[in-house]
Kinemage of the C-alpha trace (Angstrom):
@kinemage 1
@onewidth
@group {chain A} dominant
@subgroup {mainchain}
@vectorlist {calphas} color= white
{ca met a 1} P -10.193 -13.480 4.595
{ca cys a 2} L -8.009 -13.200 7.688
{ca glu a 3} L -6.063 -9.985 8.211
{ca ile a 4} L -2.641 -10.085 9.869
{ca ile a 5} L -2.139 -7.410 12.523
{ca asp a 6} L 1.213 -5.712 11.979
{ca gly a 7} L 2.548 -5.153 15.487
{ca arg a 8} L 5.744 -3.559 14.240
{ca ala a 9} L 3.872 -0.826 12.369
{ca leu a 10} L 1.622 -0.134 15.369
{ca ala a 11} L 4.658 -0.025 17.666
{ca asp a 12} L 6.437 2.434 15.373
{ca lys a 13} L 3.478 4.827 15.615
{ca ile a 14} L 3.587 4.690 19.418
{ca lys a 15} L 7.348 5.234 19.498
{ca asp a 16} L 7.108 8.149 17.067
{ca lys a 17} L 4.681 9.862 19.458
{ca ile a 18} L 7.037 9.175 22.388
{ca val a 19} L 9.918 10.844 20.538
{ca gln a 20} L 7.800 13.861 19.629
{ca glu a 21} L 6.615 14.323 23.200
{ca ile a 22} L 10.087 13.955 24.736
{ca val a 23} L 11.466 16.548 22.324
{ca lys a 24} L 8.718 18.975 23.374
{ca leu a 25} L 9.255 18.300 27.086
{ca leu a 26} L 13.001 18.855 26.867
{ca val a 27} L 12.361 22.390 25.628
{ca leu a 28} L 10.428 23.178 28.821
{ca pro a 29} L 12.303 24.474 31.880
{ca asn a 30} L 12.910 21.625 34.320
{ca asp a 31} L 15.569 20.389 36.711
{ca gly a 32} L 18.483 19.650 34.452
{ca asn a 33} L 16.416 19.241 31.275
{ca arg a 34} L 17.191 15.526 31.401
{ca his a 35} L 15.759 12.659 29.374
{ca pro a 36} L 13.514 9.999 30.943
{ca asn a 37} L 15.526 7.249 32.650
{ca leu a 38} L 14.652 3.557 32.762
{ca ala a 39} L 16.308 0.952 35.012
{ca ile a 40} L 16.103 -2.642 33.795
{ca ile a 41} L 16.862 -5.528 36.156
{ca leu a 42} L 18.073 -8.787 34.607
{ca val a 43} L 18.712 -11.912 36.667
{ca gly a 44} L 20.478 -14.946 35.229
{ca glu a 45} L 21.642 -15.991 31.785
{ca arg a 46} L 18.448 -16.968 29.977
{ca pro a 47} L 19.183 -16.248 26.286
{ca asp a 48} L 15.624 -15.054 25.641
{ca ser a 49} L 15.656 -12.666 28.606
{ca lys a 50} L 19.025 -11.252 27.569
{ca leu a 51} L 17.696 -10.768 24.025
{ca tyr a 52} L 14.563 -8.977 25.251
{ca val a 53} L 16.568 -6.662 27.495
{ca ala a 54} L 18.896 -5.804 24.612
{ca arg a 55} L 15.884 -4.976 22.430
{ca lys a 56} L 14.369 -2.785 25.143
{ca glu a 57} L 17.665 -0.914 25.526
{ca lys a 58} L 17.908 -0.375 21.775
{ca glu a 59} L 14.336 0.860 21.342
{ca ala a 60} L 14.522 3.067 24.435
{ca thr a 61} L 17.625 4.767 23.072
{ca lys a 62} L 15.859 5.405 19.749
{ca cys a 63} L 13.015 7.082 21.637
{ca gly a 64} L 15.271 9.313 23.736
{ca ile a 65} L 15.008 7.299 26.955
{ca asp a 66} L 18.245 6.619 28.843
{ca thr a 67} L 18.631 3.067 30.175
{ca his a 68} L 20.543 1.563 33.091
{ca val a 69} L 20.780 -2.239 33.192
{ca tyr a 70} L 21.435 -3.998 36.505
{ca lys a 71} L 22.571 -7.575 35.966
{ca phe a 72} L 22.566 -10.306 38.618
{ca ala a 73} L 23.973 -13.815 38.520
{ca glu a 74} L 21.629 -16.800 38.379
{ca asp a 75} L 22.466 -17.659 41.998
{ca ala a 76} L 22.026 -14.128 43.354
{ca ser a 77} L 20.144 -13.872 46.627
{ca glu a 78} L 16.690 -12.392 46.967
{ca gln a 79} L 18.088 -9.812 49.369
{ca glu a 80} L 20.598 -8.589 46.786
{ca leu a 81} L 17.763 -7.974 44.385
{ca leu a 82} L 15.640 -6.247 47.029
{ca asp a 83} L 18.584 -4.017 47.987
{ca cys a 84} L 19.009 -2.973 44.342
{ca ile a 85} L 15.306 -2.191 44.029
{ca gly a 86} L 15.434 -0.151 47.232
{ca phe a 87} L 18.344 1.847 45.830
{ca leu a 88} L 16.488 2.484 42.546
{ca asn a 89} L 13.323 3.474 44.405
{ca arg a 90} L 15.299 6.204 46.179
{ca asp a 91} L 17.244 7.359 43.100
{ca asp a 92} L 15.635 10.557 41.797
{ca leu a 93} L 17.245 10.016 38.394
{ca ile a 94} L 15.261 6.825 37.751
{ca asp a 95} L 11.723 7.320 36.455
{ca gly a 96} L 10.831 3.716 35.733
{ca ile a 97} L 11.928 0.265 36.897
{ca leu a 98} L 11.381 -2.752 34.688
{ca leu a 99} L 11.957 -6.250 36.078
{ca gln a 100} L 12.693 -8.771 33.331
{ca leu a 101} L 10.630 -11.914 33.885
{ca pro a 102} L 10.695 -14.797 34.477
{ca leu a 103} L 13.000 -14.803 37.489
{ca pro a 104} L 14.945 -17.920 38.513
{ca pro a 105} L 12.813 -20.291 40.635
{ca gln a 106} L 14.410 -19.369 43.984
{ca phe a 107} L 12.836 -15.907 43.828
{ca asn a 108} L 9.358 -14.975 45.028
{ca thr a 109} L 8.267 -12.967 41.983
{ca asp a 110} L 5.241 -11.404 43.694
{ca lys a 111} L 7.428 -10.206 46.570
{ca ile a 112} L 10.013 -8.706 44.214
{ca val a 113} L 7.387 -6.897 42.102
{ca ala a 114} L 5.729 -5.539 45.257
{ca ala a 115} L 9.091 -4.135 46.423
{ca ile a 116} L 9.244 -1.794 43.416
{ca ser a 117} L 7.800 1.628 44.128
{ca pro a 118} L 4.344 1.861 42.514
{ca asp a 119} L 5.431 5.304 41.290
{ca lys a 120} L 8.209 3.673 39.265
{ca glu a 121} L 6.938 0.207 38.327
{ca val a 122} L 6.650 0.147 34.529
{ca asp a 123} L 4.645 -3.014 33.810
{ca gly a 124} L 1.639 -1.906 35.864
{ca phe a 125} L 1.375 -5.155 37.848
{ca his a 126} L 2.179 -3.657 41.262
{ca pro a 127} L -0.453 -4.701 43.875
{ca asp a 128} L -1.304 -1.050 44.555
{ca asn a 129} L -1.993 -0.505 40.862
{ca leu a 130} L -4.172 -3.617 40.649
{ca lys a 131} L -6.197 -2.422 43.644
{ca lys a 132} L -6.852 0.853 41.835
{ca ile a 133} L -8.077 -1.030 38.769
{ca tyr a 134} L -10.686 -2.899 40.800
{ca ala a 135} L -11.628 0.206 42.779
{ca gly a 136} L -12.291 2.214 39.641
{ca glu a 137} L -9.619 4.748 40.593
{ca pro a 138} L -7.123 6.282 38.131
{ca tyr a 139} L -4.390 3.714 37.476
{ca gln a 140} L -1.345 3.119 35.322
{ca met a 141} L -2.347 0.990 32.370
{ca pro a 142} L -0.578 -2.408 32.585
{ca val a 143} L 1.617 -2.912 29.540
{ca leu a 144} L -0.140 -6.039 28.285
{ca ala a 145} L -3.558 -4.455 28.719
{ca ala a 146} L -2.351 -1.451 26.726
{ca val a 147} L -1.085 -3.755 23.974
{ca ile a 148} L -4.426 -5.572 23.759
{ca leu a 149} L -6.449 -2.358 23.673
{ca glu a 150} L -4.161 -0.781 21.056
{ca ile a 151} L -4.522 -3.841 18.843
{ca leu a 152} L -8.298 -3.932 19.181
{ca thr a 153} L -8.546 -0.189 18.506
{ca ser a 154} L -6.418 -0.584 15.361
{ca ile a 155} L -8.979 -3.013 13.890
{ca asn a 156} L -11.979 -0.952 15.110
{ca cys a 157} L -13.082 -3.705 17.476
{ca asn a 158} L -15.492 -2.312 20.082
{ca leu a 159} L -15.372 -4.447 23.240
{ca gln a 160} L -18.968 -3.737 24.260
{ca asn a 161} L -20.690 -7.133 24.769
{ca lys a 162} L -17.850 -8.994 23.062
{ca thr a 163} L -17.031 -12.406 24.572
{ca val a 164} L -13.360 -12.823 25.450
{ca ala a 165} L -11.357 -15.955 26.275
{ca leu a 166} L -8.254 -15.112 28.348
{ca leu a 167} L -5.810 -17.998 28.540
{ca ala a 168} L -2.756 -17.802 30.782
{ca his a 169} L -0.954 -19.431 33.704
{ca ser a 170} L -0.677 -16.129 35.589
{ca asp a 171} L -3.446 -14.962 37.929
{ca ile a 172} L -2.100 -11.420 37.576
{ca phe a 173} L -2.641 -11.613 33.833
{ca met a 174} L -6.062 -13.222 34.129
{ca asn a 175} L -7.434 -10.934 36.822
{ca gly a 176} L -5.881 -7.543 36.062
{ca ile a 177} L -6.313 -7.686 32.297
{ca gly a 178} L -9.714 -9.314 32.603
{ca glu a 179} L -11.005 -6.563 34.874
{ca ile a 180} L -9.854 -3.837 32.479
{ca leu a 181} L -11.542 -5.568 29.542
{ca lys a 182} L -14.730 -5.955 31.600
{ca gln a 183} L -14.679 -2.231 32.366
{ca cys a 184} L -14.544 -1.689 28.597
{ca gly a 185} L -17.756 -3.706 28.211
{ca ala a 186} L -16.394 -7.184 27.434
{ca val a 187} L -17.779 -10.428 28.833
{ca ile a 188} L -14.936 -12.637 30.124
{ca leu a 189} L -15.609 -16.331 29.572
{ca pro a 190} L -14.528 -18.865 32.242
{ca cys a 191} L -11.914 -20.471 30.001
{ca his a 192} L -8.849 -21.988 31.665
{ca tyr a 193} L -5.917 -23.650 29.963
{ca asp a 194} L -5.522 -27.215 31.181
{ca glu a 195} L -3.357 -29.729 29.366
{ca asn a 196} L -5.550 -32.546 30.704
{ca ser a 197} L -8.888 -30.978 29.792
{ca lys a 198} L -8.593 -29.796 26.216
{ca asn a 199} L -12.207 -30.629 25.359
{ca asn a 200} L -13.538 -28.258 28.024
{ca leu a 201} L -11.170 -25.552 26.844
{ca gln a 202} L -12.218 -26.031 23.255
{ca ile a 203} L -15.922 -25.787 24.106
{ca cys a 204} L -15.250 -22.505 25.910
{ca thr a 205} L -12.952 -20.838 23.365
{ca lys a 206} L -15.292 -21.620 20.456
{ca gln a 207} L -17.791 -19.228 22.071
{ca ala a 208} L -15.301 -16.342 22.150
{ca asp a 209} L -15.335 -13.369 19.808
{ca ile a 210} L -11.784 -12.601 20.956
{ca val a 211} L -9.176 -15.152 22.070
{ca ile a 212} L -6.124 -13.871 23.951
{ca thr a 213} L -3.504 -16.461 24.842
{ca ala a 214} L -0.359 -16.191 26.973
{ca val a 215} L 0.266 -19.808 27.915
{ca gly a 216} L 3.753 -20.353 26.475
{ca lys a 217} L 2.966 -23.665 24.757
{ca lys a 218} L 4.009 -23.857 21.129
{ca his a 219} L 1.141 -23.927 18.628
{ca tyr a 220} L -1.379 -25.547 20.990
{ca leu a 221} L -4.215 -23.291 19.824
{ca thr a 222} L -5.425 -24.458 16.423
{ca ala a 223} L -8.426 -23.638 14.243
{ca asp a 224} L -10.442 -26.253 16.143
{ca tyr a 225} L -10.444 -23.943 19.201
{ca leu a 226} L -11.854 -20.933 17.364
{ca lys a 227} L -15.239 -19.504 16.523
{ca pro a 228} L -15.447 -18.385 12.867
{ca asp a 229} L -14.186 -14.805 12.447
{ca ala a 230} L -12.714 -14.653 15.959
{ca val a 231} L -9.977 -12.104 16.706
{ca val a 232} L -6.828 -13.884 17.917
{ca ile a 233} L -4.130 -12.139 19.968
{ca asp a 234} L -1.093 -14.338 20.619
{ca ile a 235} L 1.023 -13.195 23.570
{ca gly a 236} L 2.794 -16.531 23.979
{ca ile a 237} L 6.535 -16.561 23.304
{ca ile a 238} L 8.482 -19.797 22.925
{ca arg a 239} L 12.145 -19.729 21.908
{ca glu a 240} L 13.713 -22.738 20.203
{ca gly a 241} L 17.266 -22.004 19.156
{ca asp a 242} L 17.170 -18.889 16.991
{ca glu a 243} L 13.457 -19.229 16.249
{ca thr a 244} L 10.464 -17.743 18.051
{ca phe a 245} L 7.031 -19.339 18.145
{ca gly a 246} L 3.679 -18.446 19.660
{ca asp a 247} L 0.833 -20.296 21.332
{ca val a 248} L -1.203 -20.177 18.128
{ca asp a 249} L -0.818 -22.504 15.153
{ca phe a 250} L -0.873 -19.623 12.704
{ca ala a 251} L -1.299 -21.772 9.585
{ca ser a 252} L -4.575 -23.307 10.736
{ca ala a 253} L -5.923 -20.474 12.912
{ca ser a 254} L -5.564 -17.904 10.151
{ca lys a 255} L -8.025 -19.907 8.050
{ca val a 256} L -10.772 -19.303 10.634
{ca ala a 257} L -9.924 -15.999 12.360
{ca ser a 258} L -10.875 -12.558 11.039
{ca phe a 259} L -7.764 -10.911 12.549
{ca ile a 260} L -4.646 -12.489 14.016
{ca thr a 261} L -1.303 -11.384 15.454
{ca pro a 262} L 1.766 -13.210 14.127
{ca val a 263} L 4.749 -14.405 16.171
{ca pro a 264} L 7.197 -12.804 15.742
{ca gly a 265} L 6.094 -9.346 14.631
{ca gly a 266} L 2.837 -9.049 16.532
{ca val a 267} L 2.587 -8.470 20.270
{ca gly a 268} L 6.365 -8.406 20.935
{ca pro a 269} L 7.173 -5.004 19.381
{ca met a 270} L 3.980 -3.589 20.874
{ca thr a 271} L 4.976 -4.701 24.377
{ca ile a 272} L 8.237 -2.761 24.203
{ca ala a 273} L 6.545 0.333 22.756
{ca cys a 274} L 3.815 0.379 25.415
{ca ala a 275} L 6.388 -0.148 28.184
{ca leu a 276} L 8.376 2.845 26.920
{ca arg a 277} L 5.193 4.902 26.810
{ca asn a 278} L 4.653 4.028 30.483
{ca val a 279} L 8.189 5.225 31.254
{ca leu a 280} L 7.353 8.538 29.619
{ca glu a 281} L 4.157 8.827 31.666
{ca leu a 282} L 6.056 8.109 34.902
{ca tyr a 283} L 8.658 10.706 33.918
{ca lys a 284} L 5.942 13.317 33.359
{ca lys a 285} L 4.177 12.419 36.589
{ca asn a 286} L 7.287 12.407 38.765
{ca lys a 287} L 8.621 15.663 37.289
{ca lys a 288} L 5.128 17.222 37.341
{ca phe a 289} L 5.172 18.779 33.874
């Protein structure tokens, strides 16, 4: 019997802890007794990106985090964006900077992310942070890694010697998240999503105890790709009109998996909650509570 992982309930627990901690911190003497502050950068008019930013603003406000949204036109220059990031890096009010992805194609995403101060970058994908992960030094937990670990902890899934299939187009996702899971004892399988080589992918994923997918292709992952009783974490988000879909064909996959995240209501709420928790951690670090 497959169990559905309730991402909204898990996210609410994280946000409740954020609220409690902020309330305690605001009682302590500090410079101005101010709330944590998050800057969100939005480029272009993608409906899904605008929706996600609005949700982040709403949830941040509920948690006691002040937000500042910087909006740029679709045809904005890379230099304009870099100038804004430079300004935010120097602004002592701002504790965290969150860049809404994806950016329009004219931007070099890696360059823009690297321009954010590693002391303020919320997602945890800054090159300096990734270097710390591989070096075994203390690092800021990347948001998606935090989401995955929270979900696995909630179902009492110990990663030691578990085989994991990580499917994504992003090397940052594959390498950074994969390294963290390896450090937790997991064995990362050499599975790679390839539209033209589905048989190879299927052979690989059917060996995995845990399948994590962030490909962005609607319902491509069916029961045929899964080992019986696999844990399935669907990070893929595909918007079609007012509807949201994931990478996983929930109807078929849920007949084989032991645990599965739905879309919507799974990873999405968790991503926002874990990002806000990172803002709180940056606030505490920068203000040296």
